[in-house]
VOGU-725061 format. One record per atom (N, C-alpha, C, CB): residue in one letter; atom name; x, y, z; residue number from 1. Coordinates in Angstrom, 2 decimals, decimal comma. Glycine has a CB too. Layout:
<pts>
  rest  atom     east    north       up   nr
     A    CA        X        Y        Z  NUM
...
</pts>
This chain:
<pts>
  rest  atom     east    north       up   nr
     X     N    90,68   160,01    69,81    1
     X    CA    90,17   159,80    71,15    1
     X     C    90,47   158,36    71,62    1
     X    CB    88,66   160,09    71,20    1
     X     N    90,19   157,41    70,72    2
     X    CA    90,44   156,02    71,08    2
     X     C    91,93   155,78    71,31    2
     X    CB    89,91   155,07    69,99    2
     X     N    92,76   156,39    70,50    3
     X    CA    94,19   156,22    70,64    3
     X     C    94,67   156,77    71,98    3
     X    CB    94,93   156,90    69,50    3
     X     N    94,14   157,93    72,39    4
     X    CA    94,52   158,49    73,69    4
     X     C    94,06   157,59    74,83    4
     X    CB    93,93   159,89    73,87    4
     X     N    92,87   157,05    74,71    5
     X    CA    92,34   156,16    75,75    5
     X     C    93,19   154,90    75,87    5
     X    CB    90,87   155,79    75,44    5
     X     N    93,58   154,33    74,72    6
     X    CA    94,43   153,16    74,74    6
     X     C    95,81   153,48    75,32    6
     X    CB    94,58   152,59    73,33    6
     X     N    96,35   154,61    74,96    7
     X    CA    97,66   155,04    75,48    7
     X     C    97,59   155,24    76,98    7
     X    CB    98,12   156,33    74,79    7
     X     N    96,52   155,90    77,44    8
     X    CA    96,34   156,14    78,87    8
     X     C    96,18   154,81    79,61    8
     X    CB    95,12   157,04    79,12    8
     X     N    95,40   153,91    79,07    9
     X    CA    95,19   152,60    79,69    9
     X     C    96,50   151,84    79,78    9
     X    CB    94,15   151,78    78,89    9
     X     N    97,27   151,86    78,70   10
     X    CA    98,56   151,17    78,70   10
     X     C    99,50   151,78    79,72   10
     X    CB    99,21   151,22    77,30   10
     X     N    99,52   153,09    79,82   11
     X    CA   100,40   153,75    80,79   11
     X     C   100,00   153,40    82,21   11
     X    CB   100,36   155,27    80,59   11
     X     N    98,69   153,36    82,48   12
     X    CA    98,22   153,00    83,82   12
     X     C    98,56   151,56    84,16   12
     X    CB    96,71   153,22    83,94   12
     X     N    98,40   150,68    83,18   13
     X    CA    98,74   149,27    83,43   13
     X     C   100,22   149,09    83,70   13
     X    CB    98,32   148,41    82,24   13
     X     N   101,05   149,78    82,96   14
     X    CA   102,49   149,66    83,15   14
     X     C   102,94   150,28    84,47   14
     X    CB   103,23   150,32    82,00   14
     X     N   102,24   151,32    84,93   15
     X    CA   102,62   152,00    86,15   15
     X     C   102,01   151,36    87,39   15
     X    CB   102,22   153,45    86,08   15
     X     N   101,05   150,49    87,21   16
     X    CA   100,34   149,88    88,34   16
     X     C   101,27   148,94    89,10   16
     X    CB    99,09   149,12    87,85   16
     X     N   101,05   148,79    90,43   17
     X    CA   101,84   147,81    91,17   17
     X     C   101,55   146,41    90,66   17
     X    CB   101,54   147,91    92,69   17
     X     N   102,46   145,48    90,87   18
     X    CA   102,24   144,12    90,38   18
     X     C   100,93   143,57    90,92   18
     X    CB   103,40   143,21    90,79   18
     X     N   100,26   142,85    90,10   19
     X    CA    98,98   142,25    90,48   19
     X     C    99,22   141,09    91,42   19
     X    CB    98,19   141,79    89,24   19
     X     N    98,15   140,66    92,07   20
     X    CA    98,22   139,53    93,00   20
     X     C    98,78   138,29    92,30   20
     X    CB    96,83   139,23    93,59   20
     X     N    98,43   138,12    91,03   21
     X    CA    98,90   136,95    90,29   21
     X     C   100,41   136,95    90,14   21
     X    CB    98,25   136,91    88,92   21
     X     N   101,04   138,11    90,23   22
     X    CA   102,49   138,17    90,10   22
     X     C   103,20   137,73    91,38   22
     X    CB   102,92   139,58    89,72   22
     X     N   102,47   137,66    92,49   23
     X    CA   103,05   137,17    93,74   23
     X     C   103,46   135,72    93,55   23
     X    CB   102,05   137,32    94,93   23
     X     N   104,44   135,28    94,33   24
     X    CA   104,81   133,86    94,21   24
     X     C   103,59   132,98    94,52   24
     X    CB   105,99   133,52    95,18   24
     X     N   103,42   131,96    93,76   25
     X    CA   102,30   131,05    93,96   25
     X     C   102,62   130,15    95,14   25
     X    CB   102,01   130,22    92,67   25
     X     N   101,96   130,41    96,25   26
     X    CA   102,23   129,66    97,48   26
     X     C   101,98   128,17    97,30   26
     X    CB   101,37   130,19    98,63   26
     X     N   100,90   127,83    96,62   27
     X    CA   100,57   126,41    96,45   27
     X     C   101,64   125,70    95,62   27
     X    CB    99,19   126,25    95,79   27
     X     N   102,14   126,35    94,58   28
     X    CA   103,22   125,76    93,77   28
     X     C   104,47   125,58    94,61   28
     X    CB   103,52   126,63    92,54   28
     X     N   104,76   126,58    95,45   29
     X    CA   105,93   126,50    96,32   29
     X     C   105,78   125,33    97,29   29
     X    CB   106,12   127,83    97,09   29
     X     N   104,58   125,16    97,83   30
     X    CA   104,33   124,05    98,76   30
     X     C   104,54   122,71    98,07   30
     X    CB   102,91   124,14    99,34   30
     X     N   103,98   122,55    96,88   31
     X    CA   104,11   121,30    96,14   31
     X     C   105,58   121,02    95,84   31
     X    CB   103,30   121,35    94,84   31
     X     N   106,33   122,06    95,48   32
     X    CA   107,76   121,88    95,21   32
     X     C   108,52   121,48    96,48   32
     X    CB   108,36   123,18    94,63   32
     X     N   108,23   122,15    97,59   33
     X    CA   108,91   121,82    98,85   33
     X     C   108,60   120,40    99,30   33
     X    CB   108,50   122,81    99,94   33
     X     N   107,40   119,94    99,01   34
     X    CA   106,99   118,60    99,40   34
     X     C   107,67   117,53    98,54   34
     X    CB   105,48   118,46    99,31   34
     X     N   108,28   117,94    97,45   35
     X    CA   108,95   116,98    96,57   35
     X     C   107,99   116,05    95,86   35
     X    CB   109,92   116,16    97,37   35
     X     N   106,84   116,59    95,46   36
     X    CA   105,80   115,76    94,86   36
     X     C   106,28   115,07    93,58   36
     X    CB   104,57   116,61    94,57   36
     X     N   107,02   115,78    92,75   37
     X    CA   107,47   115,16    91,50   37
     X     C   108,36   113,95    91,78   37
     X    CB   108,24   116,19    90,63   37
     X     N   109,26   114,06    92,73   38
     X    CA   110,13   112,93    93,08   38
     X     C   109,29   111,78    93,65   38
     X    CB   111,21   113,36    94,11   38
     X     N   108,27   112,12    94,42   39
     X    CA   107,40   111,07    94,97   39
     X     C   106,63   110,36    93,87   39
     X    CB   106,42   111,67    96,00   39
     X     N   106,17   111,12    92,87   40
     X    CA   105,49   110,49    91,74   40
     X     C   106,43   109,51    91,06   40
     X    CB   105,01   111,56    90,73   40
     X     N   107,65   109,94    90,83   41
     X    CA   108,63   109,08    90,18   41
     X     C   108,89   107,81    91,00   41
     X    CB   109,94   109,84    89,95   41
     X     N   108,99   107,98    92,29   42
     X    CA   109,24   106,83    93,18   42
     X     C   108,09   105,83    93,11   42
     X    CB   109,46   107,30    94,63   42
     X     N   106,87   106,34    93,21   43
     X    CA   105,69   105,47    93,18   43
     X     C   105,56   104,78    91,83   43
     X    CB   104,41   106,26    93,49   43
     X     N   105,64   105,56    90,76   44
     X    CA   105,45   104,98    89,44   44
     X     C   106,59   104,05    89,05   44
     X    CB   105,32   106,08    88,40   44
     X     N   107,81   104,37    89,46   45
     X    CA   108,94   103,50    89,15   45
     X     C   108,77   102,13    89,79   45
     X    CB   110,26   104,13    89,62   45
     X     N   108,12   102,08    90,94   46
     X    CA   107,86   100,81    91,60   46
     X     C   106,74   100,03    90,91   46
     X    CB   107,51   101,04    93,07   46
     X     N   105,82   100,75    90,25   47
     X    CA   104,67   100,08    89,64   47
     X     C   104,90    99,66    88,19   47
     X    CB   103,49   100,99    89,70   47
     X     N   105,78   100,33    87,49   48
     X    CA   105,91   100,07    86,06   48
     X     C   106,33    98,64    85,70   48
     X    CB   106,90   101,02    85,48   48
     X     N   107,15    97,95    86,50   49
     X    CA   107,45    96,57    86,13   49
     X     C   106,18    95,70    86,07   49
     X    CB   108,45    95,97    87,11   49
     X     N   105,25    95,95    86,99   50
     X    CA   103,99    95,20    86,97   50
     X     C   103,21    95,51    85,70   50
     X    CB   103,13    95,54    88,22   50
     X     N   103,29    96,77    85,25   51
     X    CA   102,62    97,16    84,01   51
     X     C   103,14    96,31    82,86   51
     X    CB   102,83    98,66    83,72   51
     X     N   104,47    96,23    82,73   52
     X    CA   105,06    95,45    81,65   52
     X     C   104,61    94,00    81,68   52
     X    CB   106,57    95,51    81,71   52
     X     N   104,63    93,41    82,86   53
     X    CA   104,22    92,01    83,02   53
     X     C   102,76    91,82    82,64   53
     X    CB   104,45    91,54    84,47   53
     X     N   101,91    92,69    83,13   54
     X    CA   100,47    92,56    82,87   54
     X     C   100,13    92,82    81,41   54
     X    CB    99,69    93,51    83,75   54
     X     N   100,79    93,79    80,80   55
     X    CA   100,49    94,09    79,40   55
     X     C   100,93    92,94    78,50   55
     X    CB   101,18    95,39    78,97   55
     X     N   102,10    92,39    78,76   56
     X    CA   102,55    91,25    77,95   56
     X     C   101,57    90,09    78,10   56
     X    CB   104,00    90,81    78,36   56
     X     N   101,15    89,80    79,31   57
     X    CA   100,18    88,71    79,52   57
     X     C    98,88    89,00    78,78   57
     X    CB    99,90    88,52    81,04   57
     X     N    98,42    90,23    78,84   58
     X    CA    97,18    90,62    78,15   58
     X     C    97,34    90,47    76,64   58
     X    CB    96,79    92,08    78,50   58
     X     N    98,46    90,97    76,11   59
     X    CA    98,69    90,89    74,67   59
     X     C    98,85    89,45    74,19   59
     X    CB    99,93    91,70    74,30   59
     X     N    99,45    88,62    75,03   60
     X    CA    99,60    87,20    74,68   60
     X     C    98,25    86,49    74,59   60
     X    CB   100,49    86,48    75,70   60
     X     N    97,32    86,92    75,41   61
     X    CA    96,02    86,24    75,42   61
     X     C    95,05    86,79    74,37   61
     X    CB    95,39    86,35    76,80   61
     X     N    95,38    87,91    73,77   62
     X    CA    94,53    88,51    72,74   62
     X     C    94,84    87,90    71,38   62
     X    CB    94,73    90,06    72,70   62
     X     N    93,82    87,45    70,68   63
     X    CA    94,02    86,80    69,38   63
     X     C    94,69    87,74    68,37   63
     X    CB    92,69    86,32    68,83   63
     X     N    94,38    89,01    68,44   64
     X    CA    94,92    89,97    67,49   64
     X     C    96,39    90,29    67,69   64
     X    CB    94,14    91,22    67,56   64
     X     N    96,90    90,12    68,90   65
     X    CA    98,28    90,50    69,18   65
     X     C    99,16    89,33    69,62   65
     X    CB    98,31    91,56    70,25   65
     X     N    98,56    88,19    69,89   66
     X    CA    99,35    87,07    70,45   66
     X     C   100,47    86,62    69,51   66
     X    CB    98,43    85,89    70,74   66
     X     N   100,24    86,60    68,21   67
     X    CA   101,27    86,17    67,27   67
     X     C   102,48    87,09    67,28   67
     X    CB   100,71    86,09    65,87   67
     X     N   102,23    88,40    67,25   68
     X    CA   103,33    89,37    67,27   68
     X     C   104,10    89,29    68,59   68
     X    CB   102,79    90,80    67,05   68
     X     N   103,39    89,13    69,67   69
     X    CA   104,05    89,03    70,98   69
     X     C   104,87    87,75    71,06   69
     X    CB   103,00    89,07    72,12   69
     X     N   104,29    86,66    70,61   70
     X    CA   105,02    85,38    70,63   70
     X     C   106,28    85,49    69,77   70
     X    CB   104,11    84,22    70,11   70
     X     N   106,18    86,15    68,62   71
     X    CA   107,35    86,33    67,75   71
     X     C   108,44    87,12    68,46   71
     X    CB   106,94    87,04    66,45   71
     X     N   108,08    88,21    69,13   72
     X    CA   109,06    89,01    69,88   72
     X     C   109,71    88,20    70,98   72
     X    CB   108,40    90,26    70,47   72
     X     N   108,90    87,46    71,70   73
     X    CA   109,41    86,68    72,83   73
     X     C   110,33    85,55    72,35   73
     X    CB   108,25    86,10    73,65   73
     X     N   109,91    84,86    71,30   74
     X    CA   110,68    83,70    70,84   74
     X     C   111,88    84,08    69,96   74
     X    CB   109,78    82,77    70,06   74
     X     N   111,76    85,15    69,20   75
     X    CA   112,81    85,47    68,23   75
     X     C   113,58    86,75    68,54   75
     X    CB   112,21    85,60    66,88   75
     X     N   113,09    87,56    69,44   76
     X    CA   113,75    88,82    69,76   76
     X     C   114,82    88,64    70,82   76
     X    CB   112,74    89,84    70,22   76
     X     N   115,78    89,54    70,81   77
     X    CA   116,85    89,49    71,82   77
     X     C   116,26    89,87    73,19   77
     X    CB   118,04    90,46    71,44   77
     X     N   116,46    89,00    74,15   78
     X    CA   116,01    89,28    75,51   78
     X     C   114,68    88,67    75,87   78
     X    CB   115,93    90,74    75,70   78
     X     N   113,94    88,20    74,89   79
     X    CA   112,69    87,49    75,14   79
     X     C   111,66    88,28    75,94   79
     X    CB   112,98    86,23    75,86   79
     X     N   110,91    87,54    76,72   80
     X    CA   109,79    88,10    77,50   80
     X     C   110,26    89,21    78,44   80
     X    CB   109,11    86,99    78,32   80
     X     N   111,37    88,99    79,13   81
     X    CA   111,85    89,98    80,11   81
     X     C   112,17    91,31    79,44   81
     X    CB   113,09    89,46    80,83   81
     X     N   112,80    91,24    78,27   82
     X    CA   113,15    92,48    77,55   82
     X     C   111,89    93,19    77,07   82
     X    CB   114,07    92,17    76,35   82
     X     N   110,93    92,45    76,56   83
     X    CA   109,68    93,05    76,11   83
     X     C   108,96    93,73    77,28   83
     X    CB   108,76    91,99    75,45   83
     X     N   108,89    93,04    78,41   84
     X    CA   108,26    93,62    79,60   84
     X     C   108,98    94,89    80,03   84
     X    CB   108,24    92,61    80,75   84
     X     N   110,31    94,86    80,00   85
     X    CA   111,09    96,03    80,41   85
     X     C   110,86    97,21    79,46   85
     X    CB   112,58    95,67    80,46   85
     X     N   110,85    96,93    78,16   86
     X    CA   110,63    98,01    77,19   86
     X     C   109,26    98,65    77,40   86
     X    CB   110,74    97,47    75,75   86
     X     N   108,24    97,82    77,57   87
     X    CA   106,89    98,36    77,79   87
     X     C   106,82    99,16    79,09   87
     X    CB   105,85    97,22    77,81   87
     X     N   107,49    98,67    80,12   88
     X    CA   107,51    99,38    81,40   88
     X     C   108,21   100,73    81,26   88
     X    CB   108,21    98,53    82,47   88
     X     N   109,33   100,75    80,55   89
     X    CA   110,06   102,01    80,34   89
     X     C   109,22   103,02    79,55   89
     X    CB   111,38   101,74    79,59   89
     X     N   108,53   102,54    78,54   90
     X    CA   107,68   103,43    77,75   90
     X     C   106,51   103,96    78,59   90
     X    CB   107,14   102,69    76,50   90
     X     N   105,97   103,12    79,45   91
     X    CA   104,88   103,55    80,33   91
     X     C   105,36   104,65    81,26   91
     X    CB   104,34   102,36    81,15   91
     X     N   106,54   104,47    81,86   92
     X    CA   107,08   105,49    82,75   92
     X     C   107,36   106,79    81,99   92
     X    CB   108,37   104,98    83,43   92
     X     N   107,88   106,67    80,77   93
     X    CA   108,13   107,87    79,96   93
     X     C   106,84   108,62    79,70   93
     X    CB   108,81   107,49    78,63   93
     X     N   105,77   107,90    79,40   94
     X    CA   104,48   108,55    79,15   94
     X     C   103,91   109,17    80,42   94
     X    CB   103,47   107,55    78,56   94
     X     N   104,08   108,49    81,54   95
     X    CA   103,63   109,05    82,82   95
     X     C   104,36   110,35    83,12   95
     X    CB   103,84   108,04    83,96   95
     X     N   105,66   110,36    82,88   96
     X    CA   106,45   111,57    83,16   96
     X     C   105,99   112,74    82,31   96
     X    CB   107,93   111,30    82,93   96
     X     N   105,49   112,47    81,13   97
     X    CA   104,93   113,55    80,30   97
     X     C   103,71   114,17    80,96   97
     X    CB   104,57   113,02    78,91   97
     X     N   103,03   113,40    81,79   98
     X    CA   101,83   113,89    82,46   98
     X     C   102,14   114,63    83,76   98
     X    CB   100,90   112,72    82,76   98
     X     N   103,39   114,59    84,23   99
     X    CA   103,74   115,24    85,49   99
     X     C   103,37   116,72    85,54   99
     X    CB   105,21   115,08    85,74   99
     X     N   103,69   117,52    84,53  100
     X    CA   103,33   118,95    84,64  100
     X     C   101,84   119,16    84,90  100
     X    CB   103,74   119,68    83,37  100
     X     N   101,01   118,43    84,19  101
     X    CA    99,56   118,57    84,41  101
     X     C    99,17   118,07    85,80  101
     X    CB    98,78   117,81    83,33  101
     X     N    99,79   116,98    86,23  102
     X    CA    99,50   116,44    87,56  102
     X     C    99,92   117,44    88,64  102
     X    CB   100,20   115,09    87,77  102
     X     N   101,11   118,01    88,49  103
     X    CA   101,59   119,00    89,47  103
     X     C   100,67   120,22    89,49  103
     X    CB   103,04   119,43    89,14  103
     X     N   100,19   120,63    88,33  104
     X    CA    99,25   121,75    88,28  104
     X     C    97,96   121,39    89,01  104
     X    CB    98,95   122,14    86,81  104
     X     N    97,50   120,17    88,85  105
     X    CA    96,29   119,73    89,55  105
     X     C    96,51   119,67    91,06  105
     X    CB    95,84   118,36    89,03  105
     X     N    97,67   119,15    91,48  106
     X    CA    97,98   119,11    92,91  106
     X     C    98,03   120,53    93,48  106
     X    CB    99,32   118,37    93,17  106
     X     N    98,68   121,42    92,72  107
     X    CA    98,79   122,82    93,14  107
     X     C    97,40   123,42    93,29  107
     X    CB    99,62   123,63    92,12  107
     X     N    96,55   123,19    92,33  108
     X    CA    95,17   123,72    92,39  108
     X     C    94,42   123,14    93,59  108
     X    CB    94,41   123,40    91,08  108
     X     N    94,66   121,87    93,88  109
     X    CA    93,98   121,24    95,02  109
     X     C    94,41   121,91    96,33  109
     X    CB    94,30   119,73    95,07  109
     X     N    95,71   122,14    96,50  110
     X    CA    96,19   122,82    97,71  110
     X     C    95,69   124,26    97,76  110
     X    CB    97,72   122,79    97,78  110
     X     N    95,69   124,93    96,61  111
     X    CA    95,23   126,31    96,55  111
     X     C    93,76   126,40    96,96  111
     X    CB    95,43   126,89    95,13  111
     X     N    92,98   125,38    96,58  112
     X    CA    91,56   125,36    96,93  112
     X     C    91,29   124,93    98,37  112
     X    CB    90,84   124,45    96,00  112
     X     N    92,20   124,12    98,92  113
     X    CA    91,97   123,56   100,26  113
     X     C    92,52   124,43   101,38  113
     X    CB    92,58   122,19   100,36  113
     X     N    93,57   125,20   101,08  114
     X    CA    94,23   125,98   102,13  114
     X     C    94,18   127,47   101,80  114
     X    CB    95,69   125,51   102,31  114
     X     N    94,01   128,26   102,83  115
     X    CA    94,04   129,71   102,65  115
     X     C    95,48   130,15   102,42  115
     X    CB    93,43   130,43   103,89  115
     X     N    95,67   131,39   101,93  116
     X    CA    97,05   131,87   101,78  116
     X     C    97,83   131,81   103,10  116
     X    CB    97,04   133,31   101,26  116
     X     N    97,18   132,13   104,21  117
     X    CA    97,87   132,07   105,51  117
     X     C    98,25   130,63   105,85  117
     X    CB    96,98   132,66   106,62  117
     X     N    97,37   129,68   105,56  118
     X    CA    97,68   128,27   105,84  118
     X     C    98,79   127,76   104,92  118
     X    CB    96,41   127,40   105,67  118
     X     N    98,77   128,18   103,68  119
     X    CA    99,86   127,82   102,77  119
     X     C   101,19   128,37   103,28  119
     X    CB    99,58   128,34   101,34  119
     X     N   101,17   129,65   103,74  120
     X    CA   102,38   130,25   104,30  120
     X     C   102,87   129,47   105,51  120
     X    CB   102,12   131,72   104,69  120
     X     N   101,94   129,04   106,37  121
     X    CA   102,33   128,28   107,57  121
     X     C   102,93   126,93   107,17  121
     X    CB   101,11   128,08   108,50  121
     X     N   102,33   126,26   106,20  122
     X    CA   102,86   124,97   105,75  122
     X     C   104,24   125,14   105,13  122
     X    CB   101,90   124,31   104,73  122
     X     N   104,41   126,18   104,33  123
     X    CA   105,71   126,46   103,72  123
     X     C   106,75   126,77   104,80  123
     X    CB   105,61   127,64   102,73  123
     X     N   106,36   127,58   105,77  124
     X    CA   107,29   127,92   106,86  124
     X     C   107,70   126,66   107,61  124
     X    CB   106,64   128,94   107,83  124
     X     N   106,76   125,77   107,87  125
     X    CA   107,10   124,53   108,55  125
     X     C   108,09   123,70   107,73  125
     X    CB   105,83   123,71   108,84  125
     X     N   107,79   123,53   106,43  126
     X    CA   108,66   122,71   105,60  126
     X     C   110,05   123,30   105,44  126
     X    CB   108,03   122,51   104,25  126
     X     N   110,18   124,60   105,56  127
     X    CA   111,48   125,25   105,49  127
     X     C   112,21   125,25   106,84  127
     X    CB   111,32   126,68   105,01  127
     X     N   111,49   124,99   107,91  128
     X    CA   112,10   125,00   109,25  128
     X     C   112,95   123,75   109,46  128
     X    CB   111,00   125,09   110,34  128
     X     N   113,80   123,76   110,48  129
     X    CA   114,59   122,55   110,77  129
     X     C   113,71   121,32   111,01  129
     X    CB   115,48   122,79   111,99  129
     X     N   112,62   121,49   111,73  130
     X    CA   111,72   120,36   111,97  130
     X     C   111,09   119,89   110,67  130
     X    CB   110,62   120,73   112,99  130
     X     N   110,71   120,82   109,83  131
     X    CA   110,13   120,47   108,54  131
     X     C   111,13   119,77   107,64  131
     X    CB   109,61   121,71   107,85  131
     X     N   112,36   120,23   107,63  132
     X    CA   113,41   119,59   106,84  132
     X     C   113,67   118,17   107,34  132
     X    CB   114,70   120,42   106,89  132
     X     N   113,65   118,00   108,67  133
     X    CA   113,84   116,67   109,23  133
     X     C   112,65   115,78   108,86  133
     X    CB   114,02   116,73   110,77  133
     X     N   111,45   116,33   108,90  134
     X    CA   110,25   115,60   108,52  134
     X     C   110,36   115,11   107,07  134
     X    CB   108,99   116,50   108,70  134
     X     N   110,78   115,99   106,18  135
     X    CA   110,92   115,63   104,77  135
     X     C   111,98   114,54   104,61  135
     X    CB   111,29   116,87   103,93  135
     X     N   113,10   114,69   105,30  136
     X    CA   114,17   113,70   105,20  136
     X     C   113,73   112,34   105,76  136
     X    CB   115,41   114,19   105,95  136
     X     N   112,96   112,35   106,83  137
     X    CA   112,53   111,10   107,46  137
     X     C   111,35   110,46   106,74  137
     X    CB   112,16   111,36   108,90  137
     X     N   110,70   111,23   105,89  138
     X    CA   109,49   110,73   105,25  138
     X     C   109,73   109,48   104,41  138
     X    CB   108,89   111,81   104,39  138
     X     N   110,83   109,42   103,68  139
     X    CA   111,10   108,26   102,85  139
     X     C   111,23   107,00   103,71  139
     X    CB   112,37   108,48   102,02  139
     X     N   111,95   107,13   104,82  140
     X    CA   112,12   105,99   105,73  140
     X     C   110,78   105,59   106,35  140
     X    CB   113,15   106,32   106,83  140
     X     N   110,02   106,57   106,81  141
     X    CA   108,74   106,24   107,44  141
     X     C   107,77   105,66   106,41  141
     X    CB   108,12   107,48   108,10  141
     X     N   107,83   106,15   105,17  142
     X    CA   106,98   105,59   104,12  142
     X     C   107,34   104,12   103,87  142
     X    CB   107,10   106,41   102,82  142
     X     N   108,64   103,81   103,87  143
     X    CA   109,09   102,43   103,68  143
     X     C   108,58   101,56   104,83  143
     X    CB   110,63   102,37   103,59  143
     X     N   108,63   102,09   106,04  144
     X    CA   108,12   101,34   107,20  144
     X     C   106,62   101,12   107,08  144
     X    CB   108,44   102,08   108,51  144
     X     N   105,91   102,16   106,68  145
     X    CA   104,45   102,02   106,52  145
     X     C   104,11   101,04   105,41  145
     X    CB   103,82   103,38   106,23  145
     X     N   104,91   101,04   104,34  146
     X    CA   104,68   100,10   103,25  146
     X     C   104,85    98,67   103,75  146
     X    CB   105,65   100,37   102,07  146
     X     N   105,92    98,42   104,52  147
     X    CA   106,16    97,08   105,06  147
     X     C   105,04    96,66   106,00  147
     X    CB   107,51    97,04   105,80  147
     X     N   104,57    97,59   106,83  148
     X    CA   103,46    97,30   107,73  148
     X     C   102,21    96,94   106,92  148
     X    CB   103,17    98,51   108,67  148
     X     N   101,94    97,72   105,88  149
     X    CA   100,79    97,47   105,02  149
     X     C   100,90    96,14   104,29  149
     X    CB   100,63    98,59   104,02  149
     X     N   102,11    95,83   103,81  150
     X    CA   102,31    94,55   103,12  150
     X     C   102,07    93,37   104,05  150
     X    CB   103,72    94,47   102,54  150
     X     N   102,59    93,48   105,28  151
     X    CA   102,35    92,39   106,25  151
     X     C   100,87    92,24   106,54  151
     X    CB   103,11    92,67   107,57  151
     X     N   100,19    93,35   106,75  152
     X    CA    98,74    93,29   107,01  152
     X     C    98,01    92,71   105,81  152
     X    CB    98,18    94,69   107,35  152
     X     N    98,43    93,11   104,61  153
     X    CA    97,80    92,60   103,38  153
     X     C    98,01    91,10   103,21  153
     X    CB    98,35    93,32   102,17  153
     X     N    99,20    90,63   103,50  154
     X    CA    99,48    89,20   103,40  154
     X     C    98,64    88,40   104,39  154
     X    CB   100,98    88,92   103,63  154
     X     N    98,60    88,89   105,63  155
     X    CA    97,81    88,21   106,66  155
     X     C    96,33    88,20   106,28  155
     X    CB    98,01    88,89   108,02  155
     X     N    95,83    89,37   105,87  156
     X    CA    94,42    89,47   105,48  156
     X     C    94,15    88,62   104,24  156
     X    CB    94,03    90,93   105,22  156
     X     N    95,08    88,61   103,29  157
     X    CA    94,90    87,83   102,07  157
     X     C    94,83    86,35   102,34  157
     X    CB    96,03    88,11   101,11  157
     X     N    95,73    85,85   103,20  158
     X    CA    95,71    84,42   103,52  158
     X     C    94,41    84,05   104,22  158
     X    CB    96,91    84,03   104,40  158
     X     N    93,98    84,87   105,17  159
     X    CA    92,73    84,59   105,87  159
     X     C    91,54    84,69   104,92  159
     X    CB    92,54    85,56   107,05  159
     X     N    91,55    85,68   104,03  160
     X    CA    90,44    85,85   103,09  160
     X     C    90,33    84,67   102,14  160
     X    CB    90,61    87,15   102,29  160
     X     N    91,46    84,15   101,67  161
     X    CA    91,43    83,00   100,76  161
     X     C    90,88    81,79   101,50  161
     X    CB    92,84    82,70   100,18  161
     X     N    91,38    81,55   102,72  162
     X    CA    90,92    80,40   103,50  162
     X     C    89,43    80,53   103,83  162
     X    CB    91,73    80,28   104,80  162
     X     N    89,04    81,68   104,39  163
     X    CA    87,64    81,90   104,75  163
     X     C    86,75    81,93   103,51  163
     X    CB    87,49    83,21   105,54  163
     X     N    87,23    82,60   102,46  164
     X    CA    86,43    82,72   101,25  164
     X     C    86,22    81,39   100,56  164
     X    CB    87,08    83,68   100,29  164
     X     N    87,26    80,57   100,52  165
     X    CA    87,13    79,25    99,90  165
     X     C    86,14    78,39   100,68  165
     X    CB    88,50    78,55    99,81  165
     X     N    86,25    78,40   102,01  166
     X    CA    85,32    77,63   102,85  166
     X     C    83,89    78,15   102,66  166
     X    CB    85,72    77,72   104,34  166
     X     N    83,71    79,46   102,64  167
     X    CA    82,38    80,05   102,43  167
     X     C    81,84    79,70   101,05  167
     X    CB    82,44    81,58   102,61  167
     X     N    82,69    79,80   100,04  168
     X    CA    82,26    79,49    98,68  168
     X     C    81,80    78,03    98,58  168
     X    CB    83,39    79,76    97,67  168
     X     N    82,54    77,12    99,23  169
     X    CA    82,12    75,72    99,21  169
     X     C    80,76    75,55    99,88  169
     X    CB    83,17    74,83    99,92  169
     X     N    80,59    76,20   101,04  170
     X    CA    79,30    76,10   101,75  170
     X     C    78,17    76,68   100,91  170
     X    CB    79,37    76,83   103,11  170
     X     N    78,36    77,91   100,46  171
     X    CA    77,28    78,61    99,76  171
     X     C    77,04    78,08    98,35  171
     X    CB    77,58    80,07    99,69  171
     X     N    78,10    77,80    97,66  172
     X    CA    77,94    77,42    96,26  172
     X     C    77,57    75,95    96,09  172
     X    CB    79,21    77,70    95,49  172
     X     N    78,19    75,08    96,91  173
     X    CA    77,88    73,66    96,78  173
     X     C    76,59    73,31    97,48  173
     X    CB    79,01    72,82    97,33  173
     X     N    76,33    73,92    98,63  174
     X    CA    75,07    73,67    99,33  174
     X     C    73,89    74,18    98,52  174
     X    CB    75,08    74,33   100,72  174
     X     N    74,08    75,30    97,82  175
     X    CA    72,99    75,87    97,00  175
     X     C    72,75    75,00    95,78  175
     X    CB    73,34    77,32    96,56  175
     X     N    73,77    74,27    95,33  176
     X    CA    73,62    73,43    94,15  176
     X     C    72,84    72,17    94,45  176
     X    CB    74,97    73,08    93,58  176
     X     N    72,74    71,80    95,74  177
     X    CA    72,04    70,56    96,13  177
     X     C    70,56    70,73    96,10  177
     X    CB    72,46    70,11    97,50  177
</pts>
């Protein structure tokens, strides 16, 4: 009896139409069309040199690692720059190992935020001529936005240092009297 039930169940499962899960994953398609993996690489590739610089500085200041770092810098081929580059390259390699999980998380976020109809509409837009132009122009517009942000940051930073130093003198030195 159990064997017949299992056989019948297997036959029904094999004959059944594909399940909803077998449909193309709209959220994954959207993430792919958006070029998220390439964007991750672009962002992280710009940040990794800072990682190398900061890690070397941190390791140099740590009593436990400063000797080994000093030895690499003074006696190794390429010195500080090579050590920073190696650490940056290793950091990027480790980040890239995390991309599949990150892409899965992004996919889940879109799947949770947008309905199937909204995902279809977003996909249709990105596949359209206007969507393709949007994707192509995005790198240029992102570069423009970055430059705008950098200018604003520099201006705000200079003002903050000037204002902050004056305030610190007033508050800290006046309070000390």
